[in-house]
C-alpha positions, 0 to 999 in steps of 0.5 A, a space after each residue: 080355729 086351732 091356727 088362731 089359738 096357735 098364733 094367740 099363744 104365740 103372741 102371749 109368749 112373745 110379747 113381753 120379749 117385744 116390750 123389752 127389746 124395744 125399750 132397750 131399742 129406743 133407749 139407745 136411740 133416744 138416750 145418747 146425749 152428752 154436753 158442752 158446758 162452758 163460760 165466756 170471758 172478755 180475753 183482756 179482762 178475764 171478766 165473764 160476758 153475759 148475753 153471748 150467742 153461742 151456736 153449734 156449727 152444723 146444727 141449729 142449736 143456739 143458747 145465750 150465755 147466762 149473767 155469769 157467762 155460763 152456758 150448757 148445751 145438750 147434744 148428741 155424740 159427735 164432733 163439733 165446733 162452737 161459735 161465740 159472738 157478741 157486739 163489740 167483740 170479735 166471733 171466735 170458733 173454737 177447735 173441734 170438740 168430741 162429745 161423747 155419750 153421757 159425758 160433759 166437755 168443759 170449754 172456756 172461751 175468751 173473746 177479744 174487744 173489737 178495736 173502736 176507732 176514736 169516737 169523734 174521728 169515726 163520728 166525722 167520717 160517718 157525718 162525711 159519708 152521709 153528707 156525700 151520700 145525700 148531695 149524690 143521691 140529690 143529683 139526678 
């Protein structure tokens, strides 16, 4: 009986300290994030690009740029590379970005348009390939 009273008194005394220690510990674990904020533009015209697929290599994080070419990624501290891709533009991977707790890294990504072959010439090549494929597949 006396052991139970002693245990109850000990729990009553230690509970506030345990709660404080637990809340500080979880805050440090879950509260550590930084940001990568950026803008994606056309390398030739400097016009902003909407709908660019932005991903952080080595993670599952993916976002799209908004109508003004802007994006923001909340991420745990570490060293990362960001990949940007958009149809009709070359995909680019940035250099390393060091994300620190409670800090924001600002980056600007310039995408180069893909060189497109003369559409008339490209259409002729595709048409020839289709005719060849259909002719070859008919010979069995």
